N, C-alpha and C positions, 0 to 999 in steps of 0.2 A: 794783523789788524793793529793800527796805531790808535792810541787814546790820548786824550788831554784830561786834565784834572782841575777841579774847581771846588770852592767852598760856596754853598748856597743854602738858603733856608726854604724848606718845603712848606708852603703855606696851605697845602691841601688840594682841593679840587682844581684841576687844570694846571697844576704845577708842571706836570708832563702829561701828554695825551697819548692815545693809542697811535696816532700818526707819528708823534715823536719817536715812540718805541720802534716803529717800523723803519724810520729814517736813519737811526743811529743807535749804537750801543749805549746803554745807560745803566749804571749800578750805583747804589748808595752805600756809604760806609760811615762808621762813627766819626763824628766831627770833633773839633776842638772845644774846650770849655771856654765860654765867654762870660764876663761878669754880669752881662744883662740877660743871661740864660736864653739867648736867642734861638737855640736849637739848630744852629748851623751844622750842616753835614758835609762830608767829603763826597763828591760825585765824580765818577769815572765816566767820561763821555767820549763817544766815538769821534775821532779827529777828522770830521768832514764839515762841509759848509753848514749842513743842518744842525750838527752838534754845536758848532761855534755860535750859530744864531740862537740856539736854545740857551746857552750860557749867558749871552747878552740879554735875552728876554727875561730870564729869572734873576738878573743882576748878580750873577755869580762872579766870584773873584778867582781868576786863574792862578794856579800854583803848579809847581813842578811835581813830577811823580815822587821824587825824593822827599819833598815837603809833605805831600799827602801821606806817604808811607810812614814818615816819622810821627805824624799826628795819630794815625790809626794804631801804630805800635804803642804809643804812649797810653792811649785809651785802653787797649787790651792789657797792657802791663798793670794798669790801675785795677782793672777787673780781676786779674790774676791775684793781686795782693789781697783784695777783698775776699776772694774765694779761698785763698790759702789760710785766711784768718778764721774761717768758719769752723765750728766744732765738727768732729768726725761724724757725728750723727747726721748733721745737715749735708754732709758730702756724700752720704749713702745714695746710691743710684735712684732709689724710690723717692728721695726727698730733694734732690738737687739736679741742676744741670751739670754737665761735665765742666772741668776747668777750662776757661777760655784759652784758645790757641791763637798764636800769631799766624798770619798768612800774608802772602805777597799780593799786592794789588795787581789787577790785570793791566 
């Protein structure tokens, strides 16, 4: 399966529909930080006509997989630094989530 990548802001209701989910692959990942705190996210979208139409409908900005991966990696690395700075008591399994891990976008 081939995918395309974009940055878009999820505005809530009807940002994507059940029909969209049936017509193409869609997954959300951490997005870049913007000064206006716009909440933009990375979206991995199935590379078919319905997926491309959705990107246009939500005013998404197309990016390459390498650009998307770099943004996601940067966000995860920042979360790892914050986690690493926690006191040992807060890292205990009963008190904290596991250290964030990098992953490869689909």
